[in-house]
C-alpha positions as CSV (number, residue, x, y, z in Angstrom):
1,M,101.1,150.6,76.4
2,G,97.5,151.4,77.3
3,E,95.5,155.1,75.9
4,K,97.3,158.0,76.0
5,I,96.1,159.9,79.1
6,R,94.0,162.6,77.9
7,V,94.4,166.3,78.8
8,L,92.2,169.2,77.7
9,V,94.0,172.6,77.9
10,V,92.0,175.8,78.2
11,E,93.8,179.6,77.4
12,D,93.3,182.5,76.0
13,D,96.7,183.6,74.6
14,A,97.6,181.6,71.6
15,D,101.4,181.3,72.1
16,T,100.9,180.2,75.4
17,L,98.1,177.6,74.2
18,A,101.0,176.5,71.6
19,A,103.5,175.8,73.6
20,V,102.0,174.1,76.4
21,A,100.0,172.4,73.7
22,A,103.5,171.0,72.0
23,T,105.1,170.1,75.5
24,L,102.1,168.0,76.4
25,R,101.7,166.6,72.8
26,E,105.1,165.1,72.9
27,E,103.3,162.2,75.6
28,F,100.0,162.9,75.9
29,A,96.6,163.3,73.8
30,V,95.7,167.1,74.1
31,W,92.8,168.9,73.3
32,V,92.7,172.8,73.4
33,A,90.1,175.7,73.4
34,R,90.6,179.5,74.0
35,T,88.0,180.8,76.0
36,G,85.6,178.9,78.6
37,E,82.4,178.3,76.4
38,Q,84.9,176.6,73.8
39,A,86.2,174.2,76.5
40,L,82.6,173.4,77.0
41,E,82.2,172.3,73.7
42,V,85.3,170.4,73.5
43,A,84.7,168.6,76.9
44,E,81.3,167.8,75.4
45,E,83.4,165.9,72.8
46,L,85.5,164.3,75.3
47,G,82.2,162.9,77.1
48,F,83.7,165.2,80.4
49,N,85.8,162.5,81.0
50,A,89.7,164.1,80.4
51,D,92.3,162.9,82.7
52,V,93.3,166.3,83.1
53,V,92.4,169.7,82.4
54,V,95.1,172.1,82.4
55,I,93.1,175.8,83.0
56,D,94.3,179.3,82.8
57,L,92.4,181.6,85.3
58,D,92.0,184.8,83.3
59,L,90.4,183.6,79.4
60,G,89.4,187.0,78.5
61,R,86.1,188.3,78.0
62,G,83.1,185.8,79.1
63,M,83.6,182.6,80.9
64,R,86.2,182.4,83.7
65,G,88.7,179.5,84.2
66,D,87.4,179.3,87.8
67,Q,83.7,179.3,86.2
68,F,84.7,176.6,83.7
69,A,86.2,174.5,86.2
70,A,83.0,174.6,88.4
71,E,81.2,173.5,85.2
72,Y,83.4,170.3,84.3
73,R,83.2,169.3,87.2
74,R,79.1,169.3,87.8
75,R,79.1,167.5,84.7
76,A,82.5,165.4,85.2
77,L,81.8,161.6,84.4
78,G,84.9,160.8,86.6
79,P,87.4,162.8,88.8
80,A,88.1,166.2,87.8
81,R,91.6,166.7,88.0
82,V,92.2,170.6,87.3
83,V,95.7,171.9,86.9
84,V,95.6,175.9,87.3
85,L,98.2,177.4,85.0
86,S,98.1,181.0,85.9
87,G,99.4,184.5,86.2
88,V,96.4,185.7,88.1
89,P,97.7,187.5,91.3
90,A,95.1,185.7,93.5
91,A,95.7,182.3,91.2
92,Y,96.9,180.2,94.7
93,Q,93.5,181.5,96.6
94,I,91.3,180.4,93.4
95,A,92.9,177.5,92.9
96,R,92.3,176.2,96.2
97,Q,88.5,177.6,96.1
98,I,88.0,175.4,93.1
99,R,89.4,172.3,94.6
100,A,92.6,172.1,92.3
101,A,94.8,169.6,92.1
102,A,97.7,171.4,91.1
103,I,98.8,175.0,90.3
104,L,101.6,176.2,88.1
105,P,102.8,179.8,87.8
106,K,103.0,181.3,84.3
107,P,105.6,181.6,82.9
108,F,105.5,177.9,83.3
109,D,108.0,175.2,83.6
110,A,107.6,172.5,80.5
111,D,109.2,169.2,82.5
112,E,107.2,170.6,85.7
113,L,104.2,170.3,83.8
114,V,104.5,167.0,82.0
115,R,105.1,165.9,85.9
116,T,102.1,166.9,87.3
117,V,100.1,165.4,84.3
118,R,102.0,162.0,85.1
119,V,101.9,162.5,88.7
120,L,97.9,163.1,88.7
121,V,96.9,160.3,86.3
122,P,99.6,157.2,87.5
123,R,99.6,154.6,84.4
124,A,98.9,151.0,85.2
125,D,101.2,149.5,82.9
């Protein structure tokens, strides 16, 4: 078996972040950030080469999720597979605008989130 799929999760709500990270850590390597600015720092550590980026659109004060996604995509070395995980009313429209690979509503379904990441990064086992 090869390296684990690398997932960067950007979510400002601590409880949601913990739940998403715990769900994904069972199968994937997970990095987390609570703000767009922090997410850029983590992404830099990853060489802007995460396999999947899961983002909330409303990150509180500072950079929004769509702004982070645009900046990440500019710097990404490979394909930027973005999954929007959001309860924002205009989430579907914004996800289309930022060319997100998938959108999942909050509250999220853990199995659906794991399946989505698997589908976006097929393994060559």
